[in-house]
N, C-alpha and C positions, 0 to 999 in steps of 0.2 A: 504494500500500500504506500502511496506517495506521502512524503512528509509535508508539513505545513510550509507554505512558500507562496509562489504566485498563485492566483486564483483564476484560472481560465474559465470564463463563463460563457464563451461564445457557443452558438449552436454547432459550429464546426467541430469544436473540441468534444462536445457531448456526443455528436454523431460518430466521431472517430473512435472514442472509447466504447461506445455502444457496439459498433461494428466489431471491435476487437473481442469483446465479451461474447457476442453471438457466434463469431467464428470459432472461438475457443471452447465455449460451453454449450452452445445451442440457445435458441430463443427462449425455450421454456425455463432454462436454468439461469438466465440473465436477470439480474436484479438491478432496479434503478438505484437502490440504496448503495450497492457496490460501486456503481458508476459514479455516484455523487461522492462517495468516500475517496475514490481514486483521484478525482478532480478537485478535492477539497471544497466541494459545494454542498449545499443542503439539497435534499431530495426535492424540496419544494421548488428550487430553482429549475430543476429539470421538468417538473410538472408544469411550471409557469411557461417554459419554452415550448413544450411538446404535448402536454396533457397526459398522455399515457404511453405505454410501451408499444402498443400497436401503431400509434401515430409515428413513433420513432422509427419503426420498421418501414413504414411508408416513406418517410422522409429520407431514410437511408437509400431506398431504391431510387427516389427522385435525384438525389445527389450523385449516386453512382452512374445512372444513365445520362445525366448531364455531362459527365466527363467522357463517357463513351461516345455520345453524339458530337461533342466538341472535336474529338479525334477523327470521327468519321467525316464530318463536314470539312475539316482541314485536309484530310486525305483527298477528298473529291476536288477541293479547290487547287491543291498543289500538284496533283498527278492527273494527267489527261488520258491515260491509257488503261484499259481494264486489267491488264496483267499486273502492273505495279499497284493498282488500287486493290486488287484481290490480295496480293502479298501483304500489303500494308494492313489490311483488315485482319488477316490471319495473325500477324505480329501483334496488332493492338489487342486482340482478344486474348492471346497467350500472355502478353506482357502484363495485362491487368492482374493475372494470377500471382505476379511477383510484386509489381509496383503499387498495386491497389489491392493487396492480398486480403486484408481483413474484410473489406467491403465485398470483394468477390466471393469469398467463402461464405459470408453471411447471406448474401443474396442467393447464391446457388443452393446452399444446404437447406435454406428455409423457403425454397421456391413455392412449395405447396401453400404456405401461409399467405402468399401474395395473391392467390386466387380465391381467397375467402373474404367475405364481407365487403366493405366499402372500397377496398384496394383493387378489386377484381377488374373493373372496367379500365381504370387508369393503367394498370400494369399490362394488361393485354394490349392496349393501344400502343404503349411505348415499345413493347417487344415486337409487335407487328410492324411498327415504323422502322425499327432497327433492322429487322429481317428484310424489309423491303429494300433497304440500302444495298444489302448483299445481293438480293435478287436482281436489282437494276444493274449492278456491276456485271454480273454473269450474263444477263440478257443483252447488255451492251456489247460484251465480248462476242456473243453469238452473232449479233447483228453485224459486227465489224469483221466477222470471219476469223476471229482469233480463238474462240472457244467452241467446243462441240458438246452440247448437252441438249437432249430433247425436252428437259424440264428444269429450267433454272431455279424454280422454287424448291424442288427436291434436292438439287445440288447445293443450294444455299443451306438447307437444313443439314446436309451431310457435313459441310464445313463447320457449322455451329456445333454439331455433335462431336466432332473431333476436338474443337477448341474449348468449348464451354465446360466440358466434363474433365478437362485436365486437372481441375481442382481435386479430383479423387485420387490422383497419382503423382502429380507434380509436387516437388519439394524444392524450395529455393536453394537448399544446401546439397542438392543432388548432383550427380556427375555431369549432367547436361544443362547448359544454360537455356534460358528462354530463346535466345538467338539461335542456338543450335537446333532446338526443337522446331522453331519457326522455319528454319531452312529445310529441315527434313519434311515438315508438313507441306511447305510450298512446293517442293520438288514432287512429292507424292500426288498432291492435288492437281498441279499443273501438268504433270505427266499424263493424267487421265483426261484433262480438259482441253489441252492445247492441240491444235492440228499438227499433223506430222511435219509439215513444212516449218513449223516453229519449234520443234523439239530440240533443235541444236542451238537455240538462242542462249545467250550468256545469262542464264538465270541468276547466277550468284551476284552479278553486277546489279541486276534488277532488284534482287532481294536487299542488297546493301542500300540502294536508293530508297526503297520502300520503308525499311527500318528507320533510316535517318529522318524521313518525313514524319513518321509517327512520333519520334522523339521530340520534334519541334512543335508538336500540336499544342494549342493553348489548353490551360487547365489541367495538364498532366501532372501527376504527382512525381516527385523525384525518383529516378531509377534506384531501386533498392539494391543494396550491396549483396553480392553473391560470393559464397566461399568456394564454389565449384571452380 
């Protein structure tokens, strides 16, 4: 538990510690009292800002997806070809498991709770909107003759399935970095999507460019240290 000192009372600090507790303990075992104690706040301060734990969970989702949308919009503005856009999205999804780890774990492991009660419509809308970004990238690649897929929607879900559930096995102190995993995923996905005439393209160079673009996106959290 933190000692007495500075008294961070911002919503951001409360959301950050809440995410850490949910990621570590799960929503059911997360206590507003424990969060207040860690931040040297009264429990009433948290209630004043958020009302209750369910509202905190909703606000966590809002803040998390605001960061993901900021990355995605930056990628679309900075990169004008579907190959680098797709690579950048793969990296952004995987990097969130490291650089935005607590919020990623909290949002993924408690996913079922987001589809209950008042959160349902908002969460579905946000997830559909984010999915559509990936679908549009793939559809644009098909239109340009770069990608081959009969169903961009299903191919987008395949990418999300690979990246989103990395939380179940990825560890920041593991042998492979997020960059290593992103390169492997990009090669695997593009190997299936790209037309034969493009298979000899310098994918490593495109991957480097895509990764650097995501790292410059606004509202990104600092890159977490890795011991690997």
